[in-house]
C-alpha positions in Angstrom: 46.6 325.2 265.1 45.8 321.6 264.6 46.8 320.0 261.4 43.9 318.6 259.5 43.8 314.8 259.2 45.3 313.7 255.9 43.1 311.7 253.6 44.2 308.3 252.5 43.9 307.8 248.8 43.9 304.4 247.1 46.0 304.4 244.0 44.0 304.3 240.8 45.7 301.0 239.8 44.7 299.3 243.1 41.1 300.4 242.7 41.0 299.1 239.1 42.6 295.8 240.2 39.9 295.4 242.9 37.1 295.9 240.3 38.7 293.5 237.9 39.1 290.9 240.6 35.4 291.1 241.3 34.5 290.7 237.6 37.0 288.1 236.6 37.0 285.8 239.6 40.0 283.5 239.6 38.0 280.3 240.1 36.3 277.7 238.1 33.0 276.2 239.1 31.4 272.9 237.9 28.6 273.4 235.5 26.6 270.6 237.2 27.0 271.1 240.9 28.4 274.7 241.0 31.2 273.7 243.4 34.6 275.3 242.9 37.2 273.4 241.0 40.9 273.8 241.5 41.7 273.8 237.8 39.6 274.3 234.6 39.0 271.4 232.3 37.5 271.0 228.8 34.2 269.6 230.1 33.7 272.2 232.9 32.7 269.4 235.3 34.2 268.2 238.6 35.4 264.6 238.9 32.6 263.7 241.3 29.9 264.9 238.9 31.5 263.2 235.9 31.3 259.9 237.6 27.6 260.4 238.5 26.3 261.5 235.0 24.0 258.9 233.4 26.2 257.9 230.4 24.6 255.7 227.9 25.9 252.2 228.3 24.7 248.8 227.1 22.1 248.1 224.4 20.9 251.0 222.3 18.6 251.3 219.3 20.8 250.7 216.2 18.9 253.5 214.4 18.3 256.4 216.9 20.7 255.4 219.7 17.9 255.3 222.4 18.8 253.2 225.5 16.7 250.1 225.1 14.3 248.5 227.6 14.6 244.7 228.3 13.1 242.7 225.4 10.9 240.7 227.7 9.2 243.9 228.8 7.8 244.8 225.4 4.1 244.6 224.6 2.6 241.9 222.4 1.5 244.3 219.8 5.1 245.4 219.3 6.0 241.7 218.6 3.1 241.7 216.1 4.4 244.8 214.3 7.8 243.2 214.0 6.3 239.9 212.9 4.4 241.7 210.1 7.7 243.1 208.8 6.9 246.7 209.4 9.6 249.2 210.4 12.3 247.7 208.1 14.9 250.0 206.7 16.1 249.7 203.1 19.5 251.3 204.1 20.2 248.9 206.9 22.6 246.0 206.2 20.6 243.4 208.2 16.9 242.9 208.8 15.6 244.4 212.0 15.8 241.8 214.8 13.6 242.0 217.9 15.5 244.0 220.6 17.8 245.7 218.1 15.5 248.7 217.6 13.3 250.9 219.9 9.6 250.8 219.5 9.5 254.1 217.6 12.0 252.9 215.0 10.2 249.7 214.6 6.9 251.5 213.9 8.0 253.2 210.7 11.1 253.9 208.5 13.2 256.9 209.5 14.5 259.6 207.2 17.7 259.9 209.1 20.4 257.3 208.8 21.6 257.0 212.4 21.7 259.0 215.6 23.7 258.7 218.8 23.6 260.5 222.2 25.9 261.1 225.1 23.6 260.6 228.1 20.2 259.3 229.3 17.8 262.2 229.8 17.4 262.1 233.6 18.8 263.3 236.9 21.6 265.9 236.6 21.6 265.8 232.8 17.9 266.8 232.7 18.6 269.7 235.0 21.6 270.8 233.0 19.7 270.9 229.8 16.8 272.8 231.4 19.2 275.4 232.8 21.1 275.9 229.5 17.8 276.1 227.5 15.5 278.1 229.7 17.6 279.4 232.6 19.8 281.7 230.6 22.8 279.5 231.4 24.2 279.8 227.9 27.8 279.6 229.2 27.3 275.9 230.0 26.6 274.9 226.4 30.2 275.0 225.1 31.3 272.7 227.9 28.3 270.4 227.1 29.6 270.3 223.5 32.7 268.6 224.9 30.6 265.6 225.9 29.0 265.7 222.5 32.4 265.6 220.8 33.4 262.5 222.9 30.1 260.7 221.9 30.8 261.5 218.3 34.4 260.3 218.3 33.3 257.0 219.8 31.5 256.3 216.6 32.2 259.0 214.1 29.9 259.5 211.1 31.4 260.6 207.8 30.0 264.1 207.4 30.6 267.2 205.3 29.2 269.6 207.9 27.1 270.2 211.0 23.7 271.9 211.4 21.5 272.7 214.4 17.8 272.0 214.8 16.4 275.6 214.3 13.9 277.3 216.5 11.2 279.8 215.4 11.7 283.5 215.4 9.3 283.8 218.3 11.4 281.4 220.5 14.6 283.1 219.4 13.3 286.5 220.5 12.1 285.1 223.8 15.3 283.2 224.7 17.8 285.3 222.9 19.6 282.4 221.4 19.1 278.9 220.0 20.7 276.5 222.4 21.1 273.8 219.7 23.0 276.2 217.5 25.4 277.1 220.4 26.0 273.4 221.0 26.5 272.7 217.3 28.9 275.6 216.7 30.9 274.7 219.8 31.1 271.1 218.6 32.4 272.4 215.2 35.1 274.3 216.9 36.2 271.2 218.9 36.1 268.8 215.9 37.2 271.3 213.2 34.0 270.7 211.2 32.2 273.4 209.1 28.9 274.7 210.4 26.3 274.8 207.6 23.8 277.8 207.4 20.6 277.3 205.4 18.2 275.4 207.7 15.3 277.4 209.2 12.1 276.8 211.0 9.3 278.4 209.0 6.3 277.2 211.0 5.3 277.9 214.6 4.6 274.7 216.4 3.2 273.6 219.8 5.6 272.6 222.6 6.8 269.1 221.7 7.0 268.1 225.4 3.3 268.3 225.7 2.6 266.0 222.7 2.5 262.3 222.2 4.2 260.4 219.4 1.6 261.0 216.7 0.9 264.6 217.7 4.7 265.3 217.6 5.0 263.9 214.1 1.9 265.7 212.8 2.8 268.9 214.6 6.2 269.2 212.8 5.0 268.5 209.2 6.3 271.2 206.9 7.9 273.1 209.8 11.4 273.4 208.3 13.1 274.7 205.2 16.5 273.8 203.8 18.5 275.6 201.0 19.3 273.2 198.2 22.4 275.2 197.3 23.8 274.4 200.7 22.8 270.8 201.3 22.7 269.1 197.9 25.0 266.1 197.7 26.1 266.7 201.4 26.4 264.4 204.4 24.9 266.3 207.3 25.2 265.9 211.1 22.2 267.4 212.9 22.7 268.5 216.5 20.1 269.0 219.2 19.8 268.8 223.0 17.4 265.9 223.5 16.0 263.0 221.3 12.6 262.0 222.7 10.6 260.2 220.0 12.9 261.2 217.2 10.1 263.1 215.4 12.0 266.4 215.3 15.2 264.8 213.9 13.1 262.8 211.4 11.3 265.9 210.1 14.6 267.8 209.8 16.2 264.8 208.0 13.2 264.7 205.6 13.6 268.4 204.9 17.4 268.0 204.3 16.8 265.0 202.0 14.3 267.0 199.9 17.1 269.6 199.6 19.4 267.0 198.2 21.3 265.7 201.3 22.6 262.2 200.7 23.1 261.2 204.3 21.7 262.7 207.5 22.9 261.7 211.0 21.9 262.9 214.4 23.8 263.7 217.6 22.1 264.8 220.8 23.3 265.6 224.3 20.7 263.2 225.8 18.2 260.6 224.8 15.0 259.6 226.6 15.2 256.0 227.7 12.7 253.5 226.4 10.4 252.4 229.1 
């Protein structure tokens, strides 16, 4: 009588280890290019990509931090606006000089005190923001906050707390999270700053990317609400992903000032360059 072939059983521990190995892969990939990195780092980015990212260097707008175009490339009507004295800021120590401020900040006074950004909004940075905002790549945002922290520490603002630009309930339901809030809370963890609850978006607005300067500004009027009990007498740092015209930050700052905030600063991952 032939002996039946014995079955080979894999020990339970070995099977469990195999499953865990597939779930928790012992490798780290760059958030920009996706290539494997030998070791993790606080920015989640390989050395090659870090070198290629469009950091903001050189002249920036003293108000909003926008990378400035060459002065000789400006239009004559901009020179006229400056010549007429419009766009001066009562809180600035010196008068606005041509070339010190972007066109948007020369057009009108801002409600925020100052803003700074880590990168120019183009190339890999634009892709990274799009993925983390619309592509459900939320895991990239805490690493992006590392770059935000570096930008902040280069020129730290004296603040009592941090708040994110809020999104509407509809957008929150669609995306599942507010990307700016994830950025802001990750920044707070890195810098040991308190996150401030109490700023909400109360009005549904059209997509800002499809609007021009005036439409953006009009579109956002009355869109936010801030709790006086939270912000009265406070110096607030507002975090967002991109500063385009500054209209969103300006409306948020206006809302915070109405609630009693004494200083409002802005910090964004990227800033659209002045053309």
